[in-house]
N, CA and C atoms of all chains as a GROMACS GRO file, in nm:
protein
  618
    1UNK      N    1   0.076  -0.105   0.003
    1UNK     CA    2  -0.014  -0.019  -0.001
    1UNK      C    3   0.080   0.134   0.001
    2UNK      N    4   0.050   0.220  -0.073
    2UNK     CA    5   0.116   0.359  -0.081
    2UNK      C    6   0.128   0.412   0.042
    3UNK      N    7   0.260   0.460   0.075
    3UNK     CA    8   0.261   0.546   0.221
    3UNK      C    9   0.196   0.680   0.195
    4UNK      N   10   0.115   0.751   0.296
    4UNK     CA   11   0.056   0.873   0.255
    4UNK      C   12   0.169   0.968   0.312
    5UNK      N   13   0.207   1.092   0.216
    5UNK     CA   14   0.275   1.179   0.287
    5UNK      C   15   0.229   1.329   0.249
    6UNK      N   16   0.221   1.379   0.386
    6UNK     CA   17   0.142   1.505   0.366
    6UNK      C   18   0.220   1.617   0.391
    7UNK      N   19   0.234   1.723   0.328
    7UNK     CA   20   0.331   1.830   0.340
    7UNK      C   21   0.276   1.956   0.341
    8UNK      N   22   0.305   2.036   0.450
    8UNK     CA   23   0.239   2.179   0.470
    8UNK      C   24   0.377   2.261   0.427
    9UNK      N   25   0.333   2.350   0.354
    9UNK     CA   26   0.422   2.474   0.295
    9UNK      C   27   0.389   2.620   0.363
   10UNK      N   28   0.470   2.654   0.453
   10UNK     CA   29   0.425   2.773   0.512
   10UNK      C   30   0.528   2.888   0.475
   11UNK      N   31   0.648   2.842   0.472
   11UNK     CA   32   0.744   2.961   0.453
   11UNK      C   33   0.761   2.994   0.298
   12UNK      N   34   0.808   3.128   0.282
   12UNK     CA   35   0.838   3.151   0.126
   12UNK      C   36   0.984   3.154   0.108
   13UNK      N   37   1.060   3.108   0.206
   13UNK     CA   38   1.227   3.081   0.178
   13UNK      C   39   1.244   2.978   0.056
   14UNK      N   40   1.324   3.034  -0.004
   14UNK     CA   41   1.365   2.940  -0.109
   14UNK      C   42   1.411   2.789  -0.074
   15UNK      N   43   1.494   2.780   0.035
   15UNK     CA   44   1.544   2.653   0.077
   15UNK      C   45   1.424   2.550   0.127
   16UNK      N   46   1.332   2.627   0.196
   16UNK     CA   47   1.206   2.541   0.223
   16UNK      C   48   1.140   2.497   0.127
   17UNK      N   49   1.099   2.579   0.032
   17UNK     CA   50   1.021   2.557  -0.090
   17UNK      C   51   1.092   2.459  -0.175
   18UNK      N   52   1.211   2.456  -0.182
   18UNK     CA   53   1.285   2.358  -0.272
   18UNK      C   54   1.274   2.217  -0.206
   19UNK      N   55   1.306   2.214  -0.067
   19UNK     CA   56   1.305   2.078  -0.018
   19UNK      C   57   1.184   2.023  -0.002
   20UNK      N   58   1.069   2.103   0.004
   20UNK     CA   59   0.934   2.047   0.008
   20UNK      C   60   0.901   1.968  -0.136
   21UNK      N   61   0.947   2.077  -0.232
   21UNK     CA   62   0.932   2.003  -0.381
   21UNK      C   63   1.009   1.892  -0.399
   22UNK      N   64   1.119   1.896  -0.364
   22UNK     CA   65   1.201   1.770  -0.384
   22UNK      C   66   1.122   1.660  -0.311
   23UNK      N   67   1.103   1.660  -0.185
   23UNK     CA   68   1.034   1.546  -0.136
   23UNK      C   69   0.900   1.522  -0.209
   24UNK      N   70   0.833   1.614  -0.247
   24UNK     CA   71   0.680   1.572  -0.301
   24UNK      C   72   0.717   1.533  -0.436
   25UNK      N   73   0.799   1.560  -0.527
   25UNK     CA   74   0.820   1.507  -0.662
   25UNK      C   75   0.884   1.349  -0.649
   26UNK      N   76   0.970   1.350  -0.553
   26UNK     CA   77   1.034   1.210  -0.549
   26UNK      C   78   0.938   1.110  -0.496
   27UNK      N   79   0.878   1.153  -0.390
   27UNK     CA   80   0.770   1.047  -0.330
   27UNK      C   81   0.657   1.020  -0.412
   28UNK      N   82   0.612   1.113  -0.505
   28UNK     CA   83   0.533   1.089  -0.612
   28UNK      C   84   0.568   0.997  -0.704
   29UNK      N   85   0.692   1.035  -0.756
   29UNK     CA   86   0.764   0.938  -0.838
   29UNK      C   87   0.773   0.794  -0.808
   30UNK      N   88   0.782   0.779  -0.654
   30UNK     CA   89   0.780   0.628  -0.618
   30UNK      C   90   0.645   0.579  -0.573
   31UNK      N   91   0.535   0.659  -0.627
   31UNK     CA   92   0.414   0.591  -0.608
   31UNK      C   93   0.341   0.646  -0.472
   32UNK      N   94   0.406   0.721  -0.399
   32UNK     CA   95   0.324   0.744  -0.271
   32UNK      C   96   0.214   0.845  -0.272
   33UNK      N   97   0.104   0.851  -0.194
   33UNK     CA   98   0.020   0.935  -0.200
   33UNK      C   99   0.043   1.081  -0.156
   34UNK      N  100   0.073   1.168  -0.202
   34UNK     CA  101   0.133   1.303  -0.172
   34UNK      C  102   0.028   1.403  -0.173
   35UNK      N  103   0.017   1.482  -0.072
   35UNK     CA  104  -0.085   1.596  -0.055
   35UNK      C  105   0.014   1.709  -0.009
   36UNK      N  106   0.002   1.822  -0.075
   36UNK     CA  107   0.076   1.922  -0.025
   36UNK      C  108  -0.010   2.046  -0.017
   37UNK      N  109  -0.005   2.108   0.116
   37UNK     CA  110  -0.115   2.206   0.150
   37UNK      C  111  -0.029   2.332   0.145
   38UNK      N  112  -0.070   2.445   0.081
   38UNK     CA  113   0.020   2.567   0.094
   38UNK      C  114  -0.065   2.682   0.158
   39UNK      N  115   0.034   2.755   0.242
   39UNK     CA  116  -0.055   2.846   0.318
   39UNK      C  117   0.065   2.960   0.341
   40UNK      N  118   0.018   3.053   0.418
   40UNK     CA  119   0.104   3.198   0.479
   40UNK      C  120   0.198   3.220   0.363
   41UNK      N  121   0.320   3.247   0.376
   41UNK     CA  122   0.419   3.308   0.277
   41UNK      C  123   0.439   3.196   0.155
   42UNK      N  124   0.402   3.103   0.156
   42UNK     CA  125   0.438   3.007   0.045
   42UNK      C  126   0.334   3.003  -0.081
   43UNK      N  127   0.225   3.061  -0.055
   43UNK     CA  128   0.102   3.033  -0.161
   43UNK      C  129   0.136   3.158  -0.272
   44UNK      N  130   0.189   3.267  -0.241
   44UNK     CA  131   0.185   3.342  -0.342
   44UNK      C  132   0.288   3.317  -0.462
   45UNK      N  133   0.376   3.227  -0.464
   45UNK     CA  134   0.450   3.202  -0.568
   45UNK      C  135   0.391   3.108  -0.699
   46UNK      N  136   0.260   3.063  -0.652
   46UNK     CA  137   0.191   2.989  -0.728
   46UNK      C  138   0.081   3.058  -0.793
   47UNK      N  139   0.062   3.201  -0.782
   47UNK     CA  140  -0.038   3.278  -0.841
   47UNK      C  141   0.014   3.288  -0.985
   48UNK      N  142  -0.075   3.276  -1.087
   48UNK     CA  143  -0.030   3.294  -1.210
   48UNK      C  144   0.012   3.417  -1.254
   49UNK      N  145   0.128   3.439  -1.321
   49UNK     CA  146   0.191   3.566  -1.375
   49UNK      C  147   0.309   3.602  -1.252
   50UNK      N  148   0.301   3.530  -1.150
   50UNK     CA  149   0.399   3.555  -1.036
   50UNK      C  150   0.527   3.462  -1.059
   51UNK      N  151   0.618   3.501  -1.122
   51UNK     CA  152   0.746   3.430  -1.132
   51UNK      C  153   0.846   3.486  -1.059
   52UNK      N  154   0.823   3.566  -0.953
   52UNK     CA  155   0.931   3.624  -0.857
   52UNK      C  156   1.009   3.501  -0.810
   53UNK      N  157   1.128   3.526  -0.783
   53UNK     CA  158   1.209   3.426  -0.718
   53UNK      C  159   1.194   3.427  -0.572
   54UNK      N  160   1.206   3.323  -0.523
   54UNK     CA  161   1.179   3.314  -0.370
   54UNK      C  162   1.321   3.351  -0.322
   55UNK      N  163   1.286   3.437  -0.192
   55UNK     CA  164   1.400   3.474  -0.136
   55UNK      C  165   1.482   3.382  -0.056
   56UNK      N  166   1.622   3.376  -0.058
   56UNK     CA  167   1.691   3.275   0.010
   56UNK      C  168   1.709   3.334   0.145
   57UNK      N  169   1.709   3.221   0.249
   57UNK     CA  170   1.733   3.263   0.391
   57UNK      C  171   1.876   3.257   0.432
   58UNK      N  172   1.952   3.172   0.347
   58UNK     CA  173   2.078   3.143   0.387
   58UNK      C  174   2.178   3.145   0.270
   59UNK      N  175   2.304   3.095   0.297
   59UNK     CA  176   2.409   3.086   0.195
   59UNK      C  177   2.366   2.978   0.091
   60UNK      N  178   2.315   2.871   0.151
   60UNK     CA  179   2.273   2.750   0.060
   60UNK      C  180   2.177   2.793  -0.046
   61UNK      N  181   2.077   2.888  -0.013
   61UNK     CA  182   1.973   2.929  -0.085
   61UNK      C  183   2.022   2.996  -0.203
   62UNK      N  184   2.127   3.088  -0.173
   62UNK     CA  185   2.212   3.182  -0.258
   62UNK      C  186   2.276   3.122  -0.376
   63UNK      N  187   2.336   2.989  -0.301
   63UNK     CA  188   2.420   2.904  -0.386
   63UNK      C  189   2.326   2.859  -0.514
   64UNK      N  190   2.221   2.795  -0.454
   64UNK     CA  191   2.113   2.730  -0.546
   64UNK      C  192   2.062   2.849  -0.655
   65UNK      N  193   2.054   2.960  -0.612
   65UNK     CA  194   1.982   3.076  -0.702
   65UNK      C  195   2.089   3.081  -0.820
   66UNK      N  196   2.216   3.070  -0.794
   66UNK     CA  197   2.310   3.099  -0.877
   66UNK      C  198   2.345   2.999  -0.980
   67UNK      N  199   2.286   2.882  -0.962
   67UNK     CA  200   2.316   2.748  -1.034
   67UNK      C  201   2.197   2.709  -1.130
   68UNK      N  202   2.199   2.716  -1.255
   68UNK     CA  203   2.087   2.711  -1.335
   68UNK      C  204   2.059   2.540  -1.341
   69UNK      N  205   2.161   2.441  -1.281
   69UNK     CA  206   2.125   2.313  -1.273
   69UNK      C  207   2.026   2.270  -1.166
   70UNK      N  208   1.995   2.363  -1.079
   70UNK     CA  209   1.911   2.319  -0.979
   70UNK      C  210   1.754   2.323  -1.014
   71UNK      N  211   1.681   2.235  -1.033
   71UNK     CA  212   1.551   2.242  -1.083
   71UNK      C  213   1.455   2.335  -1.005
   72UNK      N  214   1.378   2.419  -1.053
   72UNK     CA  215   1.292   2.516  -0.979
   72UNK      C  216   1.190   2.437  -0.928
   73UNK      N  217   1.161   2.490  -0.782
   73UNK     CA  218   1.053   2.438  -0.713
   73UNK      C  219   0.929   2.426  -0.763
   74UNK      N  220   0.877   2.524  -0.854
   74UNK     CA  221   0.770   2.524  -0.913
   74UNK      C  222   0.738   2.412  -1.000
   75UNK      N  223   0.858   2.388  -1.076
   75UNK     CA  224   0.860   2.276  -1.182
   75UNK      C  225   0.854   2.161  -1.106
   76UNK      N  226   0.917   2.133  -0.994
   76UNK     CA  227   0.913   1.999  -0.925
   76UNK      C  228   0.772   1.974  -0.878
   77UNK      N  229   0.702   2.079  -0.820
   77UNK     CA  230   0.578   2.045  -0.781
   77UNK      C  231   0.477   2.019  -0.881
   78UNK      N  232   0.495   2.074  -1.003
   78UNK     CA  233   0.416   2.061  -1.120
   78UNK      C  234   0.432   1.897  -1.165
   79UNK      N  235   0.584   1.860  -1.150
   79UNK     CA  236   0.623   1.716  -1.191
   79UNK      C  237   0.567   1.643  -1.100
   80UNK      N  238   0.543   1.658  -0.972
   80UNK     CA  239   0.496   1.579  -0.848
   80UNK      C  240   0.344   1.543  -0.909
   81UNK      N  241   0.271   1.657  -0.951
   81UNK     CA  242   0.127   1.655  -0.974
   81UNK      C  243   0.121   1.554  -1.095
   82UNK      N  244   0.199   1.580  -1.205
   82UNK     CA  245   0.190   1.500  -1.329
   82UNK      C  246   0.227   1.385  -1.344
   83UNK      N  247   0.330   1.350  -1.250
   83UNK     CA  248   0.374   1.200  -1.271
   83UNK      C  249   0.338   1.107  -1.170
   84UNK      N  250   0.291   1.167  -1.061
   84UNK     CA  251   0.242   1.081  -0.935
   84UNK      C  252   0.106   1.124  -0.891
   85UNK      N  253   0.045   1.209  -0.940
   85UNK     CA  254  -0.084   1.246  -0.917
   85UNK      C  255  -0.085   1.326  -0.764
   86UNK      N  256   0.030   1.400  -0.731
   86UNK     CA  257   0.021   1.475  -0.593
   86UNK      C  258  -0.081   1.562  -0.610
   87UNK      N  259  -0.152   1.581  -0.500
   87UNK     CA  260  -0.251   1.696  -0.480
   87UNK      C  261  -0.190   1.815  -0.432
   88UNK      N  262  -0.197   1.922  -0.498
   88UNK     CA  263  -0.145   2.061  -0.462
   88UNK      C  264  -0.246   2.133  -0.418
   89UNK      N  265  -0.256   2.166  -0.278
   89UNK     CA  266  -0.388   2.229  -0.245
   89UNK      C  267  -0.364   2.366  -0.173
   90UNK      N  268  -0.433   2.479  -0.220
   90UNK     CA  269  -0.407   2.593  -0.144
   90UNK      C  270  -0.505   2.619  -0.030
   91UNK      N  271  -0.459   2.671   0.085
   91UNK     CA  272  -0.526   2.698   0.208
   91UNK      C  273  -0.643   2.809   0.187
   92UNK      N  274  -0.757   2.757   0.218
   92UNK     CA  275  -0.842   2.851   0.192
   92UNK      C  276  -0.842   2.984   0.253
   93UNK      N  277  -0.801   2.976   0.379
   93UNK     CA  278  -0.775   3.114   0.456
   93UNK      C  279  -0.702   3.192   0.382
   94UNK      N  280  -0.559   3.137   0.318
   94UNK     CA  281  -0.457   3.231   0.242
   94UNK      C  282  -0.526   3.276   0.121
   95UNK      N  283  -0.599   3.183   0.054
   95UNK     CA  284  -0.675   3.240  -0.078
   95UNK      C  285  -0.769   3.350  -0.045
   96UNK      N  286  -0.850   3.354   0.062
   96UNK     CA  287  -0.903   3.456   0.097
   96UNK      C  288  -0.853   3.586   0.127
   97UNK      N  289  -0.742   3.556   0.210
   97UNK     CA  290  -0.662   3.690   0.246
   97UNK      C  291  -0.578   3.748   0.132
   98UNK      N  292  -0.531   3.662   0.043
   98UNK     CA  293  -0.466   3.739  -0.068
   98UNK      C  294  -0.551   3.760  -0.198
   99UNK      N  295  -0.689   3.746  -0.161
   99UNK     CA  296  -0.776   3.777  -0.269
   99UNK      C  297  -0.749   3.707  -0.408
  100UNK      N  298  -0.733   3.593  -0.397
  100UNK     CA  299  -0.698   3.504  -0.508
  100UNK      C  300  -0.841   3.448  -0.559
  101UNK      N  301  -0.861   3.480  -0.699
  101UNK     CA  302  -0.972   3.425  -0.748
  101UNK      C  303  -0.975   3.316  -0.823
  102UNK      N  304  -1.088   3.254  -0.840
  102UNK     CA  305  -1.074   3.108  -0.919
  102UNK      C  306  -1.017   3.108  -1.064
  103UNK      N  307  -0.918   3.040  -1.071
  103UNK     CA  308  -0.849   3.025  -1.192
  103UNK      C  309  -0.720   3.114  -1.195
  104UNK      N  310  -0.699   3.178  -1.078
  104UNK     CA  311  -0.565   3.268  -1.056
  104UNK      C  312  -0.459   3.196  -1.037
  105UNK      N  313  -0.464   3.063  -0.983
  105UNK     CA  314  -0.355   2.977  -0.941
  105UNK      C  315  -0.306   2.883  -1.060
  106UNK      N  316  -0.188   2.832  -1.051
  106UNK     CA  317  -0.113   2.754  -1.133
  106UNK      C  318  -0.234   2.648  -1.154
  107UNK      N  319  -0.246   2.596  -1.274
  107UNK     CA  320  -0.352   2.499  -1.315
  107UNK      C  321  -0.333   2.351  -1.246
  108UNK      N  322  -0.207   2.332  -1.177
  108UNK     CA  323  -0.191   2.201  -1.129
  108UNK      C  324  -0.262   2.191  -0.994
  109UNK      N  325  -0.280   2.306  -0.936
  109UNK     CA  326  -0.350   2.328  -0.807
  109UNK      C  327  -0.493   2.286  -0.794
  110UNK      N  328  -0.532   2.211  -0.689
  110UNK     CA  329  -0.668   2.174  -0.660
  110UNK      C  330  -0.751   2.312  -0.624
  111UNK      N  331  -0.862   2.264  -0.538
  111UNK     CA  332  -0.951   2.373  -0.485
  111UNK      C  333  -0.907   2.422  -0.355
  112UNK      N  334  -0.941   2.553  -0.329
  112UNK     CA  335  -0.902   2.593  -0.188
  112UNK      C  336  -0.987   2.494  -0.065
  113UNK      N  337  -0.887   2.466   0.009
  113UNK     CA  338  -0.922   2.370   0.106
  113UNK      C  339  -0.896   2.404   0.246
  114UNK      N  340  -0.984   2.394   0.341
  114UNK     CA  341  -0.968   2.428   0.463
  114UNK      C  342  -0.896   2.324   0.558
  115UNK      N  343  -0.859   2.378   0.666
  115UNK     CA  344  -0.757   2.272   0.754
  115UNK      C  345  -0.829   2.172   0.802
  116UNK      N  346  -0.959   2.182   0.833
  116UNK     CA  347  -1.036   2.056   0.882
  116UNK      C  348  -1.038   1.950   0.772
  117UNK      N  349  -1.054   1.993   0.650
  117UNK     CA  350  -1.053   1.890   0.533
  117UNK      C  351  -0.904   1.815   0.534
  118UNK      N  352  -0.832   1.906   0.523
  118UNK     CA  353  -0.680   1.869   0.509
  118UNK      C  354  -0.643   1.772   0.621
  119UNK      N  355  -0.684   1.826   0.753
  119UNK     CA  356  -0.623   1.727   0.870
  119UNK      C  357  -0.704   1.592   0.871
  120UNK      N  358  -0.845   1.602   0.809
  120UNK     CA  359  -0.929   1.484   0.815
  120UNK      C  360  -0.833   1.387   0.715
  121UNK      N  361  -0.818   1.441   0.601
  121UNK     CA  362  -0.763   1.367   0.504
  121UNK      C  363  -0.623   1.318   0.523
  122UNK      N  364  -0.553   1.388   0.598
  122UNK     CA  365  -0.413   1.354   0.613
  122UNK      C  366  -0.398   1.259   0.763
  123UNK      N  367  -0.513   1.230   0.811
  123UNK     CA  368  -0.502   1.131   0.931
  123UNK      C  369  -0.432   1.011   0.897
  124UNK      N  370  -0.335   0.968   1.010
  124UNK     CA  371  -0.253   0.855   0.990
  124UNK      C  372  -0.142   0.851   0.912
  125UNK      N  373  -0.127   0.936   0.820
  125UNK     CA  374  -0.002   0.968   0.723
  125UNK      C  375   0.098   1.032   0.801
  126UNK      N  376   0.202   1.054   0.720
  126UNK     CA  377   0.312   1.131   0.759
  126UNK      C  378   0.280   1.283   0.732
  127UNK      N  379   0.318   1.361   0.806
  127UNK     CA  380   0.299   1.522   0.792
  127UNK      C  381   0.448   1.601   0.829
  128UNK      N  382   0.482   1.660   0.696
  128UNK     CA  383   0.612   1.720   0.711
  128UNK      C  384   0.573   1.877   0.704
  129UNK      N  385   0.635   1.967   0.786
  129UNK     CA  386   0.605   2.103   0.764
  129UNK      C  387   0.726   2.177   0.731
  130UNK      N  388   0.714   2.269   0.625
  130UNK     CA  389   0.826   2.356   0.585
  130UNK      C  390   0.787   2.498   0.601
  131UNK      N  391   1.057  -0.275  -3.317
  131UNK     CA  392   1.199  -0.272  -3.272
  131UNK      C  393   1.232  -0.195  -3.159
  132UNK      N  394   1.279  -0.242  -3.066
  132UNK     CA  395   1.292  -0.156  -2.942
  132UNK      C  396   1.451  -0.075  -2.965
  133UNK      N  397   1.415   0.051  -2.903
  133UNK     CA  398   1.555   0.153  -2.926
  133UNK      C  399   1.627   0.164  -2.797
  134UNK      N  400   1.735   0.230  -2.802
  134UNK     CA  401   1.800   0.297  -2.697
  134UNK      C  402   1.802   0.442  -2.705
  135UNK      N  403   1.747   0.499  -2.620
  135UNK     CA  404   1.723   0.674  -2.618
  135UNK      C  405   1.815   0.723  -2.517
  136UNK      N  406   1.872   0.835  -2.539
  136UNK     CA  407   1.970   0.899  -2.470
  136UNK      C  408   1.880   1.009  -2.381
  137UNK      N  409   1.891   1.013  -2.257
  137UNK     CA  410   1.839   1.099  -2.184
  137UNK      C  411   1.962   1.198  -2.114
  138UNK      N  412   1.982   1.305  -2.170
  138UNK     CA  413   2.090   1.388  -2.113
  138UNK      C  414   2.058   1.478  -2.005
  139UNK      N  415   2.075   1.430  -1.868
  139UNK     CA  416   2.051   1.530  -1.766
  139UNK      C  417   2.188   1.582  -1.690
  140UNK      N  418   2.299   1.571  -1.784
  140UNK     CA  419   2.436   1.620  -1.727
  140UNK      C  420   2.390   1.760  -1.664
  141UNK      N  421   2.487   1.786  -1.564
  141UNK     CA  422   2.470   1.940  -1.489
  141UNK      C  423   2.332   1.972  -1.437
  142UNK      N  424   2.234   1.885  -1.419
  142UNK     CA  425   2.132   1.924  -1.330
  142UNK      C  426   2.154   1.838  -1.190
  143UNK      N  427   2.083   1.894  -1.083
  143UNK     CA  428   2.106   1.838  -0.960
  143UNK      C  429   1.983   1.756  -0.915
  144UNK      N  430   1.988   1.670  -0.813
  144UNK     CA  431   1.880   1.609  -0.747
  144UNK      C  432   1.746   1.688  -0.717
  145UNK      N  433   1.625   1.639  -0.778
  145UNK     CA  434   1.597   1.524  -0.829
  145UNK      C  435   1.580   1.544  -0.988
  146UNK      N  436   1.668   1.629  -1.037
  146UNK     CA  437   1.652   1.665  -1.188
  146UNK      C  438   1.664   1.552  -1.276
  147UNK      N  439   1.781   1.463  -1.268
  147UNK     CA  440   1.807   1.349  -1.350
  147UNK      C  441   1.690   1.230  -1.346
  148UNK      N  442   1.655   1.222  -1.220
  148UNK     CA  443   1.534   1.120  -1.220
  148UNK      C  444   1.423   1.163  -1.255
  149UNK      N  445   1.368   1.288  -1.245
  149UNK     CA  446   1.263   1.344  -1.302
  149UNK      C  447   1.254   1.361  -1.465
  150UNK      N  448   1.377   1.378  -1.525
  150UNK     CA  449   1.378   1.373  -1.664
  150UNK      C  450   1.363   1.229  -1.707
  151UNK      N  451   1.433   1.126  -1.647
  151UNK     CA  452   1.424   0.995  -1.666
  151UNK      C  453   1.276   0.949  -1.675
  152UNK      N  454   1.196   0.981  -1.577
  152UNK     CA  455   1.073   0.960  -1.547
  152UNK      C  456   0.984   1.024  -1.700
  153UNK      N  457   0.998   1.120  -1.706
  153UNK     CA  458   0.938   1.198  -1.821
  153UNK      C  459   0.933   1.125  -1.943
  154UNK      N  460   1.104   1.076  -1.984
  154UNK     CA  461   1.099   0.991  -2.110
  154UNK      C  462   1.056   0.876  -2.110
  155UNK      N  463   1.060   0.799  -1.969
  155UNK     CA  464   1.007   0.680  -1.958
  155UNK      C  465   0.854   0.662  -1.988
  156UNK      N  466   0.786   0.758  -1.958
  156UNK     CA  467   0.623   0.779  -1.987
  156UNK      C  468   0.623   0.774  -2.143
  157UNK      N  469   0.706   0.824  -2.226
  157UNK     CA  470   0.675   0.855  -2.371
  157UNK      C  471   0.741   0.719  -2.431
  158UNK      N  472   0.819   0.634  -2.379
  158UNK     CA  473   0.909   0.518  -2.450
  158UNK      C  474   0.796   0.400  -2.480
  159UNK      N  475   0.845   0.323  -2.543
  159UNK     CA  476   0.763   0.210  -2.581
  159UNK      C  477   0.808   0.080  -2.478
  160UNK      N  478   0.730  -0.015  -2.451
  160UNK     CA  479   0.776  -0.129  -2.358
  160UNK      C  480   0.884  -0.182  -2.437
  161UNK      N  481   0.981  -0.234  -2.365
  161UNK     CA  482   1.123  -0.294  -2.429
  161UNK      C  483   1.210  -0.184  -2.475
  162UNK      N  484   1.181  -0.075  -2.475
  162UNK     CA  485   1.284   0.034  -2.512
  162UNK      C  486   1.389   0.045  -2.386
  163UNK      N  487   1.515   0.086  -2.426
  163UNK     CA  488   1.604   0.118  -2.312
  163UNK      C  489   1.640   0.263  -2.324
  164UNK      N  490   1.646   0.306  -2.188
  164UNK     CA  491   1.681   0.455  -2.189
  164UNK      C  492   1.824   0.466  -2.114
  165UNK      N  493   1.910   0.531  -2.168
  165UNK     CA  494   2.044   0.565  -2.136
  165UNK      C  495   2.064   0.684  -2.063
  166UNK      N  496   2.036   0.710  -1.940
  166UNK     CA  497   2.044   0.839  -1.880
  166UNK      C  498   2.205   0.891  -1.845
  167UNK      N  499   2.223   0.997  -1.892
  167UNK     CA  500   2.352   1.048  -1.845
  167UNK      C  501   2.348   1.176  -1.738
  168UNK      N  502   2.420   1.120  -1.617
  168UNK     CA  503   2.402   1.237  -1.513
  168UNK      C  504   2.534   1.246  -1.449
  169UNK      N  505   2.542   1.371  -1.411
  169UNK     CA  506   2.687   1.418  -1.332
  169UNK      C  507   2.652   1.424  -1.178
  170UNK      N  508   2.532   1.398  -1.160
  170UNK     CA  509   2.491   1.405  -1.001
  170UNK      C  510   2.519   1.271  -0.944
  171UNK      N  511   2.613   1.268  -0.843
  171UNK     CA  512   2.647   1.161  -0.798
  171UNK      C  513   2.539   1.064  -0.729
  172UNK      N  514   2.451   1.120  -0.671
  172UNK     CA  515   2.325   1.044  -0.611
  172UNK      C  516   2.244   0.970  -0.684
  173UNK      N  517   2.252   1.010  -0.840
  173UNK     CA  518   2.170   0.941  -0.921
  173UNK      C  519   2.197   0.784  -0.936
  174UNK      N  520   2.322   0.755  -0.906
  174UNK     CA  521   2.364   0.617  -0.929
  174UNK      C  522   2.281   0.510  -0.824
  175UNK      N  523   2.261   0.581  -0.708
  175UNK     CA  524   2.175   0.486  -0.607
  175UNK      C  525   2.036   0.501  -0.630
  176UNK      N  526   1.993   0.639  -0.648
  176UNK     CA  527   1.863   0.674  -0.651
  176UNK      C  528   1.778   0.625  -0.773
  177UNK      N  529   1.834   0.601  -0.888
  177UNK     CA  530   1.775   0.536  -1.006
  177UNK      C  531   1.722   0.414  -0.970
  178UNK      N  532   1.837   0.307  -0.945
  178UNK     CA  533   1.760   0.159  -0.925
  178UNK      C  534   1.669   0.156  -0.809
  179UNK      N  535   1.668   0.250  -0.701
  179UNK     CA  536   1.573   0.238  -0.603
  179UNK      C  537   1.437   0.270  -0.677
  180UNK      N  538   1.426   0.360  -0.760
  180UNK     CA  539   1.303   0.398  -0.824
  180UNK      C  540   1.274   0.291  -0.920
  181UNK      N  541   1.371   0.239  -0.988
  181UNK     CA  542   1.344   0.126  -1.082
  181UNK      C  543   1.267   0.008  -1.012
  182UNK      N  544   1.363  -0.024  -0.894
  182UNK     CA  545   1.302  -0.140  -0.817
  182UNK      C  546   1.162  -0.143  -0.774
  183UNK      N  547   1.128   0.004  -0.731
  183UNK     CA  548   0.988   0.014  -0.671
  183UNK      C  549   0.890   0.003  -0.776
  184UNK      N  550   0.921   0.065  -0.904
  184UNK     CA  551   0.801   0.079  -0.992
  184UNK      C  552   0.814  -0.047  -1.108
  185UNK      N  553   0.906  -0.108  -1.084
  185UNK     CA  554   0.929  -0.255  -1.161
  185UNK      C  555   0.952  -0.234  -1.294
  186UNK      N  556   1.054  -0.139  -1.331
  186UNK     CA  557   1.135  -0.154  -1.480
  186UNK      C  558   1.252  -0.256  -1.453
  187UNK      N  559   1.335  -0.242  -1.541
  187UNK     CA  560   1.445  -0.314  -1.524
  187UNK      C  561   1.604  -0.270  -1.541
  188UNK      N  562   1.666  -0.279  -1.454
  188UNK     CA  563   1.820  -0.200  -1.451
  188UNK      C  564   1.906  -0.293  -1.550
  189UNK      N  565   1.950  -0.213  -1.636
  189UNK     CA  566   2.042  -0.285  -1.753
  189UNK      C  567   2.188  -0.278  -1.692
  190UNK      N  568   2.230  -0.148  -1.654
  190UNK     CA  569   2.372  -0.118  -1.642
  190UNK      C  570   2.401   0.023  -1.585
  191UNK      N  571   2.497   0.037  -1.494
  191UNK     CA  572   2.544   0.169  -1.459
  191UNK      C  573   2.674   0.194  -1.455
  192UNK      N  574   2.768   0.281  -1.538
  192UNK     CA  575   2.889   0.282  -1.524
  192UNK      C  576   2.939   0.438  -1.531
  193UNK      N  577   3.055   0.463  -1.479
  193UNK     CA  578   3.091   0.617  -1.465
  193UNK      C  579   3.206   0.635  -1.582
  194UNK      N  580   3.176   0.707  -1.686
  194UNK     CA  581   3.297   0.719  -1.772
  194UNK      C  582   3.322   0.873  -1.780
  195UNK      N  583   3.458   0.920  -1.738
  195UNK     CA  584   3.496   1.034  -1.734
  195UNK      C  585   3.390   1.136  -1.660
  196UNK      N  586   3.369   1.116  -1.559
  196UNK     CA  587   3.288   1.188  -1.461
  196UNK      C  588   3.126   1.203  -1.484
  197UNK      N  589   3.098   1.101  -1.586
  197UNK     CA  590   2.939   1.100  -1.629
  197UNK      C  591   2.903   0.952  -1.593
  198UNK      N  592   2.795   0.945  -1.535
  198UNK     CA  593   2.723   0.818  -1.497
  198UNK      C  594   2.636   0.795  -1.620
  199UNK      N  595   2.656   0.694  -1.678
  199UNK     CA  596   2.557   0.628  -1.773
  199UNK      C  597   2.488   0.519  -1.723
  200UNK      N  598   2.343   0.547  -1.699
  200UNK     CA  599   2.259   0.445  -1.646
  200UNK      C  600   2.150   0.388  -1.725
  201UNK      N  601   2.155   0.263  -1.778
  201UNK     CA  602   2.073   0.212  -1.873
  201UNK      C  603   1.954   0.149  -1.799
  202UNK      N  604   1.829   0.168  -1.833
  202UNK     CA  605   1.704   0.097  -1.767
  202UNK      C  606   1.615   0.063  -1.887
  203UNK      N  607   1.574  -0.044  -1.871
  203UNK     CA  608   1.466  -0.105  -1.982
  203UNK      C  609   1.320  -0.088  -1.954
  204UNK      N  610   1.249  -0.028  -2.026
  204UNK     CA  611   1.085  -0.015  -1.983
  204UNK      C  612   1.030  -0.162  -1.986
  205UNK      N  613   0.952  -0.202  -1.880
  205UNK     CA  614   0.913  -0.342  -1.882
  205UNK      C  615   0.758  -0.328  -1.882
  206UNK      N  616   0.697  -0.205  -1.863
  206UNK     CA  617   0.536  -0.216  -1.879
  206UNK      C  618   0.476  -0.091  -1.914
   0.00000   0.00000   0.00000
């Protein structure tokens, strides 16, 4: 049976988004059931038309930013959805506060989701927070 | 006729090479062999792990002049 891996992305820091996207894409490639819940400073990067670079929080993030061989976190999350059917869910509270309209998010994203639903669905699985 | 296709993922970092291999694998025919080129040293252990988990077949892996050549046959 597939392992259930639930990831919560809170930070807008490049290193944290990258690590979350790496885990999501590899776990999805291995056939695990992956759900990623985006809230707080993480969600803005997935609004259509926002191709801003995520700010590094340390030297490693700055090193990654300089190296074109590092896959982008946006691309890795999309691949997680494409190859392994990972669910990418925007937090409904963040969607409301950021005034994100329907259709404004990356098309790989699912519907705005509340914490109650997310916690219900993730019950019993692994939960990682970035 | 099965073919060998090259997947050139040199100079990309983890998990870039694995993701590229998977993208090509989706489009390949059963029986085709994909030869992944990677300069990421983790790839040599990570690819067999993925192949084993999803049920394709490892053909070979060798390092030639700092580049890993990893051959995988699509079995399903």
